C-alpha positions as CSV (number, residue, x, y, z in Angstrom):
1,M,-7.9,11.6,-24.5
2,A,-5.3,10.0,-22.2
3,R,-2.8,7.2,-22.5
4,F,-2.3,5.0,-19.5
5,S,0.7,2.7,-19.3
6,C,1.9,0.1,-16.8
7,G,5.1,-1.6,-17.8
8,D,4.5,-2.9,-21.4
9,K,0.7,-2.5,-21.2
10,Q,-0.6,0.7,-22.8
11,R,-4.2,1.9,-23.4
12,I,-5.7,5.0,-24.9
13,I,-8.9,6.2,-23.3
14,T,-11.2,8.9,-24.7
15,L,-13.9,10.6,-22.7
16,H,-16.5,12.8,-24.3
17,L,-19.0,15.0,-22.4
18,A,-21.8,15.7,-24.9
19,Q,-23.6,18.1,-22.7
20,I,-22.7,19.7,-19.4
21,A,-25.5,20.5,-16.9
22,K,-26.0,24.1,-16.0
23,G,-23.9,25.1,-13.0
24,R,-21.3,22.3,-13.5
25,D,-17.6,22.9,-14.2
26,G,-16.9,20.7,-17.3
27,I,-13.2,20.9,-17.0
28,R,-13.2,19.9,-13.3
29,D,-15.6,17.1,-14.0
30,M,-13.4,15.8,-16.9
31,I,-10.3,15.9,-14.6
32,E,-12.2,13.9,-11.9
33,L,-13.4,11.3,-14.5
34,M,-9.8,10.9,-15.8
35,R,-8.6,10.3,-12.2
36,I,-11.3,7.6,-11.7
37,A,-10.4,6.0,-15.0
38,Q,-6.7,6.0,-14.1
39,K,-7.4,4.4,-10.7
40,R,-9.7,1.7,-12.3
41,Y,-7.0,1.0,-15.0
42,G,-4.5,0.3,-12.2
43,Q,-7.0,-2.0,-10.4
44,L,-7.9,-3.9,-13.6
45,Y,-4.3,-4.5,-14.6
46,T,-2.8,-4.8,-11.1
47,C,-0.3,-2.0,-11.5
48,T,0.4,1.7,-10.8
49,P,-0.3,3.7,-13.9
50,G,2.7,5.7,-15.1
51,K,5.3,3.3,-13.7
């Protein structure tokens, strides 16, 4: 779960990996997914998340 904010806009995003393929690093994959989500949030709301 993560909270992204840009000015007065705030969103909570929840990601869930039901199953992780053998040989994958679930934590690393989750971190990368959150980075992608943060970048897309900034693009959608025309802002830099966290500022």
